[in-house]
C-alpha positions, 0 to 999 in steps of 0.5 A: 321768765325762768320757766320760759327760758327752760322751755326754750332751751329744751325746744332748741335742744330737741330741734338740734337733736332731730333736725341739725343735719337737715337744716345744715344740709338745706343751707349748704346745698344752696350756698356750697358753704358748710362752714357758713351754714354751721355759723348761720345755724349757730346764730339762729339757735342763739337768737332762739334762746334770746327770743323764745323765752319772751314769745314762747316756742313757735309751732314749728321750731325748725322752720323758725331756725331755718328762716333766721339761719337763711336770712343770716347767710344772705346777710353775711354777704352784705354786712358784718353783724356783731354784738347786740346790734346783730342779735337784735337784727336776727331776732327781728328776722325771726319775728317777721318771718316766723308765720311765713316759714311755719307753713313752708316745707323744706326738703331733706338734702342730707343724702346730697350733702353726704355725697358732696362731703365724699367728693373726690376733691376732698381728702379721703381721710377726712370724708367720713369725719366731715359727713359726721360733723356736717350732717349729724352734728358731731363735734370735732372731739367726738369724731377724733375719738372715733378715728383715734386722732387728736381733737386738734388735728381733726379740727384742722382737717375739718376746717380745710375740708369745708374750705375746699368744698367752697373753693371747688364749688362742689355741688350738693347733690346725688351724683350720677350712677357712674360717679357713685362708686368712688364716693360710696366707701366714705358714705358707708363709713360715716353712716357706720361711725354714726351708728356706732356712736349711737350704739354706745348708749346701750340702754337708749337713755341718752336721746341724742345717741339713740337718735344717731343710731336711728338716723344712721339706720334711716341713712342706710335705708336711703342709700339701699334704696338709691343703690339696691344692687350695691352689696356693701350698702345692703350689708351695712344696713344688715349689720346695723339691724343685727346689732339694733335687734339686740338693744333690748337685751343689753341692759338688765332690769336695774340697768346693769350691763349685760355682755353679748354672751349672757344676753337673753336671746328671746329679748332680741328683736326677731323682726329686725334679725329676719330683715337683716338676714334677708339683706345679707342674702340679697348681697350674696347674689352679687360678685365679690366680698366686702368688709361690710358683708363679712361684718354682717355675716359675723353678726348673723353668726351671733344671731344664730344663737337665738335658734341654735342655742350656742355660738359658732365661735370657730365660724366667727374666727374664720370670718374675722380672719377674712375680715383682717385681709380687708382691714388693718384695723386693730379693733378687728385684730382684737376681735379675731384674737378673742374669737380664736380663743373662744373657739377653743385655742385659748393660748393661740388667741392670747398670743394673737392679742399680744402680737397686735402692734398698735399704740392706740390700743393703750387707750382702747378699753375692749382690748384690756377687757379682752386681755384680762378675760383671756389671762384669767382663763389661762390662770395668769391672775395677777396679770388679769387683775392689772388688765382689768384695772386698766379697762375699768379706768378707761371705761366711761359707762358706769354700768360697764365699769361695774361689770368689769369691777365684778369680773375683777373681784371674781378673779381676785377670789380665786 
């Protein structure tokens, strides 16, 4: 029984990683009730963990889960189910309809759901977080961290947004081309946030995060296919592919963290770099310059080291300066300051870093790591040591922590 329970749990976790978004999107598209779909799917997973240890994992776990969740969603309108009686009923549904749904193919409605979450009736500030939770299964705490707000505040915003979708009867479908533009920004922001979350797993050891990066790239390709003439969609895909191309070089043979400046460029994926640059060139044929176009150009400038043997920090500093005119992000300001310093203006870069007035940076590890490195380069070793200490305390990745500790130790030996 113990082995069966473990097998069932592993299968349920795999289904959640691989198909959560598709399942919620399919259910929500038919009910326009995101919260109800999430609840129904949660009950389906609970039923699976109860039943699968006894009967074995079905041949098509996602179809089984969809069957139970679909019937649970219908049942919500008829009566309330509580306690053991509800669980037994759910298990019975799964048993009766498992074979039926094993043969059923359900469509991928994620893109339609993404645009529903980006509807103008939804508050602009919560559109991207809503997409991350409803389509990719992020919890409120993870989303809150990505958007630098408290988990409680983010949770409340998400609940209100889901209620708004239901009350307004927002359709779960890809809008007409005339309406696409106004929703595109939130869609691209959510895709980028999903990729960034997956990107934090440098070694690709955590399957959930690795899948998130792959999902984000897949969604990016889907948007490009839908909007081949939208330069920002092209450039978002470009910058994600540029970043993904470097994944093989981000960890050493023993799992140690390797910073960008020290990575072996021969390990970078030349095919992905070529595709990314081609997308950037396509975008250049259109008028206007957007955030993702500049970010993709920055990534391309880093990739050029593979061929030139050096990084053109002066060009990167100019690109970040341009990005700052489009974004008030303190993260962009930090990167701009570092690029200026690496371009040869060390004191100016440090002054720019000190001038950033945003309390959120107090909890942002890259800020303290950058500050520590620039202080060390200027000879302010005591201050550098304090900054390294703060960076180490804020970093959850053990490999990055060890890297920062080595840098700190090198400073202390001077």
